[in-house]
C-alpha positions as a printed Julia matrix, in Angstrom:
867×3 Matrix{Float64}:
  48.86   29.41   66.03
  50.52   27.27   68.58
  54.27   27.41   68.07
  55.24   24.72   70.54
  58.18   22.52   69.65
  57.58   19.31   67.79
  55.03   20.89   65.48
  55.59   22.07   61.95
  53.04   24.42   60.42
  52.67   23.96   56.68
  50.44   26.45   54.9
  47.61   24.81   52.96
  48.15   26.74   49.7
  48.86   30.18   48.43
  46.11   32.69   47.91
  44.54   32.82   44.52
  41.93   34.94   42.9
  40.44   31.94   41.17
  37.86   29.71   42.73
  39.42   26.72   41.02
  42.58   27.31   43.0
  40.6    26.53   46.08
  38.97   23.46   44.65
  38.97   20.23   46.47
  42.32   18.5    46.5
  43.28   14.98   47.27
  43.36   15.67   50.99
  40.0    17.3    51.53
  36.6    17.78   49.96
  34.53   20.92   50.03
  30.81   20.32   49.86
  29.62   23.8    49.26
  26.36   25.02   50.6
  24.45   27.88   49.0
  26.33   31.07   48.75
  24.91   33.63   51.11
  26.65   34.29   54.39
  23.42   33.51   56.07
  22.93   30.33   54.03
  23.81   27.54   56.44
  22.98   23.92   56.71
  20.58   24.63   59.55
  20.38   22.3    62.49
  24.01   21.29   62.23
  26.86   22.95   64.19
  30.56   22.7    64.26
  32.15   19.93   66.25
  35.68   20.99   67.09
  38.3    18.46   66.14
  40.13   17.03   69.13
  43.13   14.99   68.16
  46.26   13.67   69.64
  49.61   15.14   68.86
  50.48   14.93   65.16
  53.83   13.91   63.97
  54.67   15.6    60.74
  57.49   14.37   58.65
  58.73   15.56   55.34
  60.49   13.24   52.96
  61.71   14.44   49.59
  59.57   17.57   49.74
  56.34   15.59   50.3
  54.49   16.11   53.53
  53.13   13.16   55.44
  50.76   13.29   58.33
  50.79    9.98   60.15
  48.19    9.64   62.86
  47.25    6.74   65.0
  43.62    7.77   65.25
  41.39   10.76   65.27
  39.47   12.7    62.65
  39.57   15.9    60.71
  41.06   16.98   57.43
  44.66   16.1    58.26
  45.87   19.62   57.34
  49.21   20.68   58.82
  48.19   24.07   60.18
  45.28   22.78   62.27
  45.92   23.23   65.97
  46.45   20.2    68.09
  43.71   20.05   70.65
  42.41   17.67   73.21
  39.16   15.84   72.6
  36.3    17.55   74.36
  32.6    17.0    74.44
  30.26   19.12   72.36
  26.97   20.52   73.42
  24.24   19.1    71.16
  21.66   21.54   69.93
  18.24   20.35   68.83
  17.3    20.67   65.16
  15.75   24.03   64.42
  16.95   25.61   67.63
  18.31   29.16   67.42
  20.71   28.58   70.25
  24.32   28.39   69.22
  26.81   26.07   70.8
  29.96   27.37   72.3
  31.93   27.18   69.09
  34.15   29.8    67.66
  32.24   29.98   64.34
  29.26   28.65   62.49
  30.49   28.31   58.97
  29.03   25.84   56.45
  30.06   22.26   56.31
  33.25   20.91   54.84
  32.4    17.42   53.73
  34.49   14.49   52.68
  33.05   12.42   49.86
  33.7     9.37   51.96
  31.97   10.65   55.05
  29.35    7.92   54.88
  31.81    5.06   55.4
  30.91    3.32   58.65
  34.45    2.29   59.6
  35.21    3.44   63.17
  35.99    2.1    66.58
  34.54    3.26   69.88
  35.33    3.15   73.58
  33.59    4.38   76.71
  34.4     7.83   77.87
  36.44    8.11   81.09
  35.3     6.66   84.34
  32.71    9.34   84.88
  29.91    6.86   84.49
  28.91    8.35   81.18
  27.97    5.43   78.98
  28.21    7.4    75.75
  30.76    6.15   73.34
  33.53    8.15   71.86
  34.26    7.32   68.23
  37.71    7.41   66.81
  37.87    7.66   63.04
  40.8     6.13   61.26
  43.01    8.47   59.3
  44.86    7.72   56.13
  48.13    9.57   55.6
  48.03   12.05   52.79
  44.21   12.19   52.53
  41.07   13.12   54.35
  39.54   10.84   56.89
  37.07    8.6    55.07
  34.77    8.63   58.08
  34.84   12.26   59.1
  31.7    13.18   61.08
  28.98   15.04   59.11
  28.82   18.52   60.65
  27.74   21.93   59.5
  30.92   23.46   60.75
  34.39   22.13   60.32
  37.88   23.27   59.79
  36.9    25.18   56.68
  37.24   28.47   58.52
  40.96   27.95   58.58
  40.95   27.01   54.9
  39.39   30.32   53.93
  40.61   32.66   56.6
  42.04   34.94   53.96
  38.72   35.0    52.06
  40.0    34.3    48.55
  37.99   35.23   45.48
  34.94   33.01   44.96
  34.13   32.81   48.65
  32.36   35.16   50.99
  33.92   36.91   53.95
  33.06   34.03   56.22
  34.17   31.35   53.79
  30.81   30.53   52.18
  30.99   29.38   48.54
  29.38   31.84   46.15
  27.84   29.95   43.11
  27.01   32.52   40.48
  25.38   31.03   37.37
  27.68   31.25   34.36
  25.07   30.0    31.85
  21.62   31.4    31.15
  18.53   29.78   32.62
  17.07   29.41   29.14
  18.45   29.13   25.61
  17.13   31.03   22.61
  15.82   29.7    19.33
  19.25   30.05   17.75
  21.03   27.84   20.29
  22.24   24.43   19.26
  20.0    22.75   21.84
  16.85   24.44   20.55
  17.76   23.81   16.92
  18.61   20.14   17.49
  15.46   19.44   19.51
  13.3    21.24   16.93
  15.01   19.4    14.06
  14.46   16.04   15.78
  10.85   16.97   16.43
  10.27   17.9    12.77
  11.96   14.68   11.62
   9.98   12.52   14.01
   6.67   14.23   13.2
   7.13   14.07    9.44
   8.25   10.46    9.26
   5.81    9.17   11.87
   3.05   10.82    9.82
   4.52    9.37    6.65
   4.7     5.93    8.29
   1.04    6.21    9.3
   0.14    7.29    5.76
   1.93    4.26    4.29
   0.19    1.93    6.74
  -3.2     3.35    5.75
  -2.88    3.38    1.94
  -0.89    0.11    1.84
   1.13    0.85   -1.31
   2.28   -1.94   -3.56
   5.94   -1.87   -4.57
   5.64   -3.99   -7.71
   9.0    -3.67   -9.47
  10.67   -1.61   -6.74
  11.42   -4.76   -4.73
  12.74   -7.86   -6.45
  14.98   -8.73   -9.33
  16.66   -6.69  -10.78
  16.04   -3.92   -8.24
  16.2    -3.87   -4.46
  16.07   -7.22   -2.67
  13.5    -7.8     0.02
  16.28   -8.25    2.58
  17.61   -4.78    1.82
  14.11   -3.3     1.91
  13.4    -4.89    5.29
  16.6    -3.48    6.76
  15.84    0.01    5.44
  12.31    0.0     6.81
  13.5    -1.28   10.18
  16.23    1.38   10.29
  13.78    4.19    9.5
  11.34    2.9    12.09
  14.11    2.82   14.67
  15.17    6.4    13.91
  11.55    7.51   14.29
  11.33    5.71   17.61
  14.6     7.17   18.91
  13.77   10.7    17.77
  10.32   10.41   19.33
  11.81    9.26   22.62
  14.34   12.11   22.58
  11.72   14.75   21.81
   9.2    13.44   24.32
  11.79   13.25   27.09
  12.76   16.84   26.28
   9.08   17.8    26.54
   8.83   16.15   29.96
  11.92   18.03   31.1
  10.52   21.35   29.91
   7.14   20.82   31.55
   8.59   19.71   34.89
  11.31   22.36   34.93
   8.79   25.12   34.23
   6.55   23.68   36.9
   9.35   23.81   39.43
  10.25   27.34   38.4
   6.64   28.52   38.51
   4.66   29.92   41.39
   1.58   27.71   41.37
   2.96   24.29   40.58
   5.91   22.13   41.53
   7.35   18.75   40.74
   7.88   15.53   42.66
  10.6    12.89   42.62
   8.08   10.45   41.11
   7.52   12.87   38.24
  11.27   13.31   37.8
  11.51    9.56   37.19
   9.02    9.66   34.33
  11.76   10.3    31.79
  13.17    6.89   32.73
   9.87    5.24   31.84
  10.37    6.27   28.24
  14.14    5.79   28.09
  14.25    2.59   30.16
  10.79    1.02   30.29
  12.04   -1.71   32.6
  12.35    0.82   35.41
   8.56    0.86   35.65
   8.87   -2.66   37.02
  12.11   -2.28   38.93
  11.05    1.02   40.54
   7.31    0.55   40.65
   6.91    2.87   43.64
   7.54    5.94   41.52
   4.95    4.73   39.01
   2.43    4.39   41.83
   2.66    8.07   42.68
   3.19    9.61   39.23
   0.93    7.47   37.05
  -2.23    8.98   38.56
  -1.41   12.42   37.18
  -2.34   13.64   33.72
   1.29   13.9    32.67
   1.95   10.47   34.18
  -0.81    8.84   32.16
   0.44   10.5    28.97
   4.0     9.39   29.73
   2.89    5.81   30.39
   1.1     5.73   27.06
   4.11    7.28   25.31
   6.43    4.7    26.91
   4.19    1.87   25.76
   3.93    3.34   22.25
   7.71    3.76   22.04
   8.19    0.12   23.03
   5.74   -1.09   20.38
   6.59    1.31   17.56
   9.13   -0.89   15.79
   6.78   -3.86   16.15
   3.93   -1.8    14.71
   6.14   -0.73   11.82
   7.06   -4.33   11.07
   3.41   -5.34   11.16
   1.86   -2.52    9.14
   4.57   -0.71    7.16
   7.35   -3.17    6.34
   6.81   -4.8     2.91
   5.28   -8.24    2.88
   4.18  -10.54    0.11
   0.44  -10.07   -0.28
  -2.2   -10.53   -2.92
  -3.57   -7.25   -4.09
  -6.99   -6.53   -5.46
  -7.96   -7.97   -8.81
  -7.63   -5.38  -11.54
  -9.13   -5.5   -14.99
  -6.76   -4.88  -17.84
  -5.99   -5.73  -21.43
  -3.29   -8.35  -21.78
  -1.4    -9.31  -24.89
  -0.24  -12.64  -26.21
   1.56  -13.71  -29.35
  -0.35  -15.53  -32.06
   1.63  -17.71  -34.46
  -0.77  -20.3   -35.81
  -4.43  -21.28  -36.11
  -6.13  -23.57  -33.63
  -5.26  -27.29  -34.04
  -2.64  -26.82  -36.75
  -1.12  -30.29  -36.9
   1.98  -29.12  -38.81
   2.79  -26.48  -36.23
   2.36  -29.05  -33.46
   4.75  -31.43  -35.2
   7.35  -28.73  -35.82
   7.16  -27.69  -32.17
   7.83  -31.23  -30.99
  11.46  -31.78  -30.01
  13.26  -34.88  -31.24
  16.95  -35.73  -31.7
  16.18  -37.23  -35.12
  16.68  -34.52  -37.74
  14.04  -34.03  -40.39
  16.62  -34.78  -43.09
  16.98  -38.34  -41.77
  13.24  -39.0   -41.7
  11.54  -36.32  -43.77
   8.14  -38.03  -43.94
   7.58  -39.4   -40.45
   9.98  -37.59  -38.08
   7.39  -35.06  -36.97
   4.55  -37.57  -36.74
   6.66  -40.0   -34.73
   7.59  -37.26  -32.28
   4.04  -36.0   -31.83
   2.7   -39.54  -31.39
   5.15  -40.03  -28.54
   4.05  -36.73  -27.03
   0.4   -37.63  -27.38
   0.84  -41.02  -25.78
   2.94  -39.65  -22.94
   0.64  -36.75  -22.1
  -2.59  -38.69  -22.65
  -1.63  -41.67  -20.52
  -0.28  -39.43  -17.79
  -3.54  -37.48  -17.65
  -5.56  -40.67  -17.86
  -3.76  -42.25  -14.92
  -4.26  -39.11  -12.84
  -7.94  -39.17  -13.65
  -8.32  -42.86  -12.79
  -6.45  -42.22   -9.55
  -9.05  -39.62   -8.6
 -11.74  -42.22   -9.17
  -9.95  -44.68   -6.91
  -9.76  -42.07   -4.15
 -13.46  -41.23   -4.5
 -14.5   -44.85   -4.46
 -12.29  -45.47   -1.42
 -14.07  -42.82    0.63
 -17.51  -43.59   -0.75
 -17.89  -40.37   -2.77
 -19.1   -41.96   -5.98
 -21.9   -40.15   -7.76
 -23.96  -40.29  -10.95
 -24.09  -36.47  -11.08
 -21.54  -35.17  -13.55
 -20.93  -32.04  -11.42
 -19.8   -34.25   -8.55
 -17.76  -36.76  -10.5
 -13.97  -36.31  -10.82
 -12.99  -33.44  -13.12
 -10.71  -33.98  -16.13
  -7.04  -33.27  -15.53
  -3.91  -32.62  -17.53
  -0.33  -31.42  -17.46
   1.48  -28.63  -19.32
   5.21  -27.9   -19.39
   5.71  -30.55  -16.69
   5.08  -27.94  -13.96
   1.55  -26.71  -14.62
  -1.38  -28.83  -13.59
  -4.49  -28.52  -15.74
  -8.05  -28.99  -14.63
 -10.99  -29.0   -17.0
 -14.73  -28.83  -16.5
 -17.66  -30.94  -17.59
 -20.05  -28.61  -19.43
 -23.37  -28.93  -21.27
 -24.21  -31.88  -19.1
 -27.03  -34.02  -20.42
 -29.2   -36.54  -18.63
 -28.12  -39.99  -19.81
 -31.4   -41.63  -18.84
 -33.55  -39.17  -20.73
 -31.21  -39.2   -23.71
 -31.32  -43.0   -23.86
 -35.08  -43.02  -23.72
 -35.2   -40.45  -26.5
 -33.08  -42.5   -28.9
 -34.28  -45.86  -27.66
 -30.77  -47.01  -27.06
 -28.01  -46.41  -24.49
 -26.55  -42.99  -25.22
 -23.94  -41.11  -23.24
 -22.95  -37.62  -24.33
 -20.28  -35.61  -22.46
 -18.5   -32.36  -23.23
 -15.25  -31.4   -21.57
 -13.81  -27.87  -21.55
 -10.09  -27.34  -21.1
  -8.3   -24.03  -20.51
  -6.6   -22.11  -23.31
  -2.94  -22.98  -22.9
  -1.78  -19.82  -24.69
  -2.39  -17.82  -21.51
   0.76  -19.27  -19.94
   3.05  -17.72  -22.52
   1.11  -14.46  -22.43
   1.53  -14.22  -18.65
   5.28  -14.44  -19.06
   5.49  -12.02  -21.94
   7.47   -8.88  -21.01
   4.84   -6.68  -22.61
   2.36   -7.54  -19.85
   4.92   -6.6   -17.21
   3.86   -9.21  -14.67
   6.28   -9.9   -11.81
   7.22  -13.56  -12.03
   7.76  -15.74   -8.93
  11.46  -16.11   -9.65
  11.81  -12.32   -9.57
  10.77  -12.46   -5.9
  13.13  -15.23   -4.85
  10.57  -17.84   -5.82
   8.0   -16.48   -3.34
   5.78  -14.47   -5.65
   2.44  -15.52   -7.07
  -0.16  -14.16   -9.45
  -3.59  -15.13  -10.7
  -5.0   -14.37  -14.14
  -8.51  -14.92  -15.42
  -8.66  -14.33  -19.15
 -11.75  -13.71  -21.22
 -10.78  -16.04  -24.06
 -12.51  -19.05  -25.64
 -11.87  -22.49  -24.18
 -11.2   -25.53  -26.34
 -13.72  -28.29  -25.74
 -14.06  -31.91  -26.8
 -17.37  -33.66  -27.2
 -17.67  -37.44  -26.97
 -20.95  -39.03  -27.97
 -21.22  -42.78  -27.48
 -24.22  -44.95  -28.36
 -24.92  -48.65  -28.35
 -25.42  -50.05  -31.88
 -26.41  -53.43  -33.19
 -24.58  -55.34  -35.87
 -27.31  -54.36  -38.31
 -26.88  -50.68  -37.44
 -23.18  -51.03  -38.17
 -23.45  -52.9   -41.47
 -23.1   -49.8   -43.7
 -20.09  -48.68  -41.64
 -18.07  -51.94  -41.58
 -16.21  -52.89  -44.74
 -16.36  -56.63  -44.06
 -20.16  -56.36  -43.78
 -20.64  -54.78  -47.19
 -22.49  -56.88  -49.75
 -19.62  -56.7   -52.23
 -16.95  -57.65  -49.73
 -14.43  -59.9   -51.56
 -13.1   -61.7   -48.51
  -9.76  -59.89  -48.24
  -9.11  -59.23  -44.57
  -7.8   -55.72  -43.96
  -4.77  -55.18  -41.77
  -2.85  -52.23  -40.44
  -0.5   -52.21  -43.41
  -3.12  -52.39  -46.13
  -5.93  -50.43  -44.59
  -7.28  -48.14  -45.98
  -4.98  -47.47  -48.93
  -5.48  -50.86  -50.61
  -9.26  -50.7   -50.55
 -11.81  -48.79  -52.55
 -13.95  -47.04  -50.01
 -15.72  -44.72  -52.4
 -19.48  -44.69  -51.99
 -21.74  -43.7   -54.86
 -24.35  -42.61  -52.39
 -24.2   -43.0   -48.66
 -26.7   -45.4   -47.18
 -29.04  -43.98  -44.6
 -28.53  -45.44  -41.13
 -30.66  -45.56  -37.99
 -28.27  -43.22  -36.17
 -27.92  -40.49  -38.76
 -29.88  -38.02  -36.68
 -28.11  -39.02  -33.51
 -24.6   -38.56  -34.89
 -25.43  -35.94  -37.51
 -24.56  -38.01  -40.54
 -25.38  -36.38  -43.86
 -24.11  -36.01  -47.34
 -21.51  -33.55  -46.13
 -20.73  -35.45  -42.96
 -20.7   -39.06  -44.01
 -20.55  -41.89  -41.53
 -17.18  -43.57  -40.84
 -16.02  -46.8   -42.41
 -14.29  -49.36  -40.2
 -12.25  -52.29  -41.53
 -14.02  -54.94  -39.42
 -16.06  -55.61  -36.33
 -13.63  -55.8   -33.4
 -13.53  -58.71  -31.05
 -14.5   -58.21  -27.38
 -12.05  -56.0   -25.47
 -10.9   -54.47  -28.77
 -11.39  -51.18  -30.56
 -10.95  -49.96  -34.11
 -10.36  -46.35  -35.02
 -11.51  -44.57  -38.13
  -8.53  -42.63  -39.49
  -9.53  -42.73  -43.15
 -11.52  -39.54  -42.94
 -10.96  -36.9   -45.57
 -10.55  -33.22  -44.71
 -13.82  -31.57  -43.87
 -15.07  -34.13  -41.45
 -15.92  -32.77  -38.02
 -15.17  -35.84  -35.94
 -13.17  -39.02  -35.57
 -14.9   -42.27  -34.62
 -14.17  -45.24  -32.43
 -15.88  -48.63  -32.51
 -15.55  -50.72  -29.38
 -16.78  -54.17  -28.4
 -17.71  -54.71  -24.79
 -16.81  -57.84  -22.83
 -20.35  -59.14  -23.47
 -20.09  -58.57  -27.22
 -22.19  -55.42  -27.6
 -20.99  -52.7   -29.89
 -20.55  -49.01  -29.04
 -19.86  -46.25  -31.53
 -18.26  -43.03  -30.26
 -17.77  -39.78  -32.12
 -15.06  -37.4   -30.88
 -14.97  -33.77  -32.0
 -13.61  -30.44  -30.82
 -14.53  -26.76  -30.9
 -13.99  -23.46  -29.09
 -16.59  -22.64  -26.46
 -17.57  -19.09  -25.44
 -19.12  -20.3   -22.19
 -15.91  -20.33  -20.17
 -12.88  -18.29  -19.21
  -9.36  -19.47  -18.49
  -7.72  -19.1   -15.09
  -3.98  -19.34  -14.59
  -2.26  -19.31  -11.23
   1.52  -19.19  -11.06
   3.78  -19.67   -8.05
   7.37  -20.56   -7.32
   6.54  -24.26   -7.12
   4.63  -24.37  -10.39
   1.31  -23.33  -11.8
  -2.27  -24.37  -12.29
  -4.46  -23.89  -15.34
  -8.23  -24.14  -14.92
 -11.48  -23.31  -16.62
 -14.28  -21.26  -15.12
 -17.56  -22.17  -16.77
 -19.95  -20.88  -14.14
 -23.09  -19.3   -15.5
 -22.46  -16.09  -13.57
 -18.86  -15.75  -14.73
 -18.52  -12.13  -15.84
 -15.32  -12.91  -17.76
 -16.78  -15.7   -19.84
 -15.77  -15.11  -23.44
 -19.37  -15.07  -24.59
 -20.25  -12.18  -22.25
 -17.95   -9.85  -24.18
 -18.58  -11.58  -27.54
 -22.23  -12.54  -27.62
 -22.05  -13.46  -31.32
 -19.45  -16.16  -30.74
 -20.99  -19.49  -31.8
 -21.26  -22.5   -29.53
 -20.65  -25.92  -31.09
 -18.8   -24.79  -34.19
 -16.67  -27.89  -34.67
 -13.12  -27.44  -35.94
 -12.19  -29.67  -38.93
  -8.44  -29.14  -38.41
  -8.61  -30.9   -35.09
  -9.56  -34.15  -36.87
  -6.01  -34.34  -38.23
  -4.59  -33.95  -34.75
  -6.98  -36.56  -33.36
  -6.06  -39.06  -36.11
  -2.43  -39.05  -34.99
  -3.57  -39.16  -31.36
  -5.75  -42.26  -31.96
  -2.91  -44.13  -33.61
  -0.53  -43.23  -30.77
  -2.95  -44.64  -28.18
  -3.39  -47.96  -30.05
  -7.08  -47.3   -30.51
  -6.9   -49.12  -33.86
  -5.18  -52.22  -32.53
  -8.42  -54.18  -32.94
  -7.84  -54.34  -36.67
  -5.43  -57.17  -35.96
  -7.13  -58.29  -32.74
  -4.26  -56.69  -30.88
  -5.9   -56.79  -27.43
  -4.32  -53.45  -26.47
  -4.41  -52.63  -22.79
  -5.92  -49.24  -23.37
  -8.66  -50.73  -25.53
  -9.38  -53.42  -22.94
  -9.87  -50.84  -20.17
 -12.03  -48.62  -22.38
 -14.34  -51.5   -23.28
 -14.73  -52.31  -19.6
 -16.03  -48.78  -19.03
 -18.91  -49.15  -21.52
 -22.14  -48.5   -19.58
 -24.33  -51.55  -19.11
 -27.51  -49.58  -18.57
 -29.14  -46.26  -19.24
 -27.57  -44.55  -16.23
 -24.06  -43.7   -15.2
 -22.33  -45.92  -12.69
 -21.35  -44.2    -9.46
 -18.24  -46.35   -9.06
 -16.85  -46.17  -12.6
 -16.32  -43.55  -15.27
 -17.98  -44.08  -18.61
 -16.16  -44.69  -21.88
 -17.2   -41.22  -23.0
 -15.53  -39.58  -19.98
 -12.41  -41.69  -20.42
 -12.02  -40.79  -24.09
 -12.52  -37.09  -23.31
  -9.77  -37.17  -20.7
  -7.45  -39.01  -23.1
  -8.14  -36.38  -25.78
  -7.52  -33.48  -23.39
  -3.83  -33.25  -24.3
  -4.77  -32.57  -27.92
  -6.73  -29.49  -26.84
  -3.76  -28.11  -24.89
  -1.36  -28.65  -27.77
  -3.83  -27.23  -30.29
  -4.39  -23.98  -28.4
  -0.69  -23.14  -27.95
   0.21  -20.03  -29.99
  -3.35  -19.92  -31.35
  -5.61  -16.83  -31.39
  -7.29  -15.55  -28.24
 -10.55  -15.17  -30.16
 -12.83  -17.84  -31.65
 -11.65  -17.5   -35.25
  -8.57  -16.98  -37.41
  -8.49  -13.26  -38.19
  -5.44  -13.31  -40.41
  -4.93  -14.33  -44.03
  -7.15  -17.22  -45.07
  -4.44  -18.55  -47.35
  -1.99  -19.25  -44.55
  -2.52  -20.8   -41.14
   0.91  -20.01  -39.77
   2.51  -16.58  -39.32
   6.16  -16.13  -40.14
   6.42  -13.54  -37.36
   4.13  -13.94  -34.33
   1.74  -11.04  -33.77
   0.41   -9.63  -30.52
  -3.29  -10.0   -29.89
  -5.09   -8.32  -27.01
  -7.72   -9.8   -24.72
  -9.55   -8.78  -21.59
  -8.33  -10.22  -18.31
  -8.36   -9.8   -14.58
  -4.99   -9.81  -12.84
  -4.32  -10.41   -9.16
  -0.66  -10.42   -8.21
   1.2   -11.2    -5.03
   3.93   -8.63   -4.64
   5.51   -6.79   -1.76
   3.05   -4.44   -0.14
   2.72   -2.54    3.12
  -0.08   -3.41    5.49
  -0.85   -6.15    7.96
  -0.9    -9.76    6.89
  -3.39  -10.72    9.64
  -6.6    -8.97   10.68
  -5.59   -8.73   14.34
  -2.53   -6.65   13.37
  -4.85   -3.71   12.73
  -4.57   -2.93   16.45
  -1.11   -1.52   15.73
  -2.72    1.4    13.91
  -3.33    2.81   17.39
   0.43    2.82   18.04
   1.26    4.61   14.79
  -1.54    7.13   15.28
  -0.69    7.96   18.9
   3.02    8.37   18.15
   2.22   10.74   15.3
  -0.18   12.78   17.44
   2.35   12.9    20.28
   5.05   14.06   17.86
   2.7    16.69   16.45
   1.9    18.03   19.92
   5.6    18.12   20.81
   6.39   19.99   17.6
   3.66   22.55   18.25
   4.92   23.01   21.8
   8.52   23.64   20.75
   7.48   25.93   17.9
   5.32   28.02   20.21
   7.64   28.05   23.23
  10.72   28.91   21.2
  13.37   29.06   23.9
  14.15   26.12   26.16
  14.7    26.43   29.9
  17.4    24.36   31.55
  16.12   20.81   31.89
  16.59   20.26   35.61
  15.31   16.68   35.28
  18.41   15.65   33.33
  20.79   13.83   35.69
  23.77   16.17   35.24
  21.67   19.28   35.82
  19.82   17.76   38.75
  23.09   16.66   40.35
  24.58   20.15   40.2
  21.34   21.69   41.45
  21.1    19.26   44.36
  24.73   19.58   45.36
  24.42   23.35   45.54
  21.16   23.26   47.49
  20.66   22.95   51.28
  19.61   19.61   52.77
  16.0    18.95   53.7
  14.3    16.78   56.29
  11.65   16.07   53.65
  14.03   13.39   52.36
  15.14   12.13   55.73
  16.24    8.5    55.49
  16.82    8.54   51.74
  20.58    9.1    51.84
  21.54    5.44   51.42
  18.73    3.5    49.84
  17.05    6.26   47.88
  13.57    7.71   48.23
  10.64    5.68   49.45
   6.93    6.14   50.03
   6.09    9.73   50.9
   9.4    10.93   49.49
   8.04   10.36   45.99
   5.09   12.67   46.53
   7.06   15.52   48.17
   6.81   18.58   45.98
   9.82   20.66   45.03
  10.39   24.1    43.6
  13.42   25.79   42.14
  14.3    29.13   43.78
  16.55   32.0    42.82
  18.84   34.19   44.91
  18.34   37.31   42.84
  21.3    39.12   44.35
  23.77   36.51   43.21
  21.95   34.66   40.37
  22.13   31.44   42.34
  19.5    28.75   41.72
  18.7    26.01   44.2
  15.93   23.52   44.89
  13.81   23.19   47.98
  10.62   21.42   48.83
   7.35   23.33   48.69
   6.15   23.76   52.25
   2.74   25.03   51.17
   2.07   21.8    49.28
   3.67   19.51   51.85
   1.81   20.22   55.06
   3.41   18.73   58.15
   6.7    17.91   56.45
   9.81   18.65   58.43
  12.18   21.0    56.68
  15.18   23.12   57.31
  14.38   26.8    57.24
  16.52   29.01   55.13
  17.11   32.7    55.2
  18.42   33.46   51.75
  19.92   36.89   51.73
  18.65   38.97   48.89
  15.77   36.74   47.78
  13.27   39.58   48.15
  15.43   42.6    47.85
  16.32   43.57   44.34
  17.94   46.51   42.77
  17.36   47.79   39.29
  20.75   46.48   38.29
  20.02   43.04   39.7
  16.74   42.79   37.86
  18.64   43.26   34.6
  20.48   39.97   35.21
  19.64   37.49   32.39
  19.02   34.69   34.88
  16.77   36.89   36.98
  14.84   38.21   34.0
  14.23   34.7    32.65
  13.29   33.4    36.1
  10.75   36.17   36.59
   9.33   35.69   33.13
   8.81   31.96   33.66
   7.16   32.44   37.03
   4.72   34.97   35.6
   3.65   32.72   32.69
   0.37   30.87   32.86
   0.96   27.33   34.01
   0.64   24.48   31.53
  -2.39   22.21   31.52
   0.0    19.37   32.21
């Protein structure tokens, strides 16, 4: 060392047996090349540092090295030299420059900074520029020239442990090249693979069978919000575990390729893991996709990346629970029976009124039910007339009963009722038959008892309110439907003479009124007189004709409510605006030709009849012996109260009731129906529809009373079974739209990919080091020699042909050092540094026993993967 005055030599550090003691400090950075003494960064040679005189000052025990300019490490014991030119040696030349040594490079991490200033060299005419690199006191020059030789010789002159005799860094692997089945990495990857395979298969199974959750979701169990979160969370864990396992598979395949003899890997293939982890990189770094996507593994990875992106969406579409209607299922339902059909006393007791029975013991119930009849009947009637107005407005009037507006009703204020016209007869033919205008209509209404049965806990049907008001269900019950028949015929005054009290021969002149009729008059007949309409209306000794107090004036009606028990019908006499008389009989029965349909939703319900001839659930199909047209005498009592409530008898006092006026205006004027108006028969049937709904509540679901004949009301309601078809809307897996079936491909491919990954990891057992992982690749690259195959990629990254350059991982068997280099055999014409790794072909028996060497040899000898 030069001991001239003005210089102070400060030793760099004390010797140490540990490599860490020679690690890079704050003042210099060692970029170690591979470890053999013959392992150089070929093509680069030492450029001796030529600096001006350093001034070293020490303040408070801290050394400072102020310099005006120059370059180098700034270490105190470096000789002060004059700047001199360096002979440049072409890349790949074996000639050595006139330098004292050819050790590997000592690099500063900031060597790439472009900050420098230049000036022309001397006045020798040489136009080359000399660059002076700024120096920061206490640290390395941020712009130190990149050379393969530097001042490192002086750093390691004493050859501390961890370095070779000439100062080369010896990197001996401290971890094995592969991990066994019992390692945490192998166990965790295998566990994730099992989890992902099982649940992706389970998810696919759920999507295929589309299970219904019935009572599992909804009140009082799990809410749909909670269920949606759980399904989304499970789908996300499947997606994340799939991504983790597939990326691990890519790393294993590429690492084994690079370690093998016949195959290698490219930078484009190294980037494939990012396609799965960060799908956006396929757009941002499309160049790598261009080179890798054409390979078999690239195509599989692209598909896996797409499937991973869509997996949660596919789960939401096909697996997450959604409200859906299931298939209709046949079952036996049960409903409570408390009374017989059309039990007027039960109807009155069920009517709610603030007036206690004790205050009005005789008429409290009748008053209440009359109000209910009038309210329900007029409401239904106005709805029906409104339908006619709409039809007339759009020109849809028709004389065909099947095309005319259907009867309507209301139940519980939230259930709309729709009846059906059945047993339709031809009015023209019927009129010709009886030689008078005759109109006969029959209206079927649904059995209202099905509503209570649907809500009965015994049937265990999920109600809409149990699903936050979003649920629905549809029931079709094989039960009889109550029907009302209205037969109206035009009669002359002579035809009516036996039926009108004021037309009797022994009439005494006393005019009946609403207060005196019929109690103050003797209406007993010794023998009924035969009339011209006995056959038409079925009058006989057991079913006598009605007796009316008087002939009503035009626009008026009188109602026969003096009928004794046993009669099958009530009767109405109406006078048209032109003075003609029309007699109508109104009677009810239970029909086996129909079934009852009930649809319930959060906004209400609908109650309909299905009287189609091909209806498999029609009551008569299961009960062929059920009679049709067996009129119910008890209904006459209900209808008597109904007629009074609707002022159908106001004509007894010439009351000119509005309802009677409208009914008389609907009397047909010919032998055919009018396309623009309903007939009086249709109107009366719609008005009487409410009586059918009230009469069937709590009544049997069969066509007869099968309990004690001495009582018509049960003290304790009894369950009665009936056949039905149930279709419910509950939460169910599966797509809600047909096009969502395309997502089955996503679920299937993810499951198959998981299954293949699981088989691979089960068969392979141990895992080699994943050199595609960034931390492993960084260490491998930093401890590998540079290559001209990546020339120009130091700042902006690889481009074009760089992506297709093939790379292999090599092993220095003498020192268990692994490095990466490009495969010259598969990259013809590529420029590359040549290496002479000491010991790569010479092995001793001891060296072959090295775990790294044994694993390396085993991997290279294995048959290469199809991928």
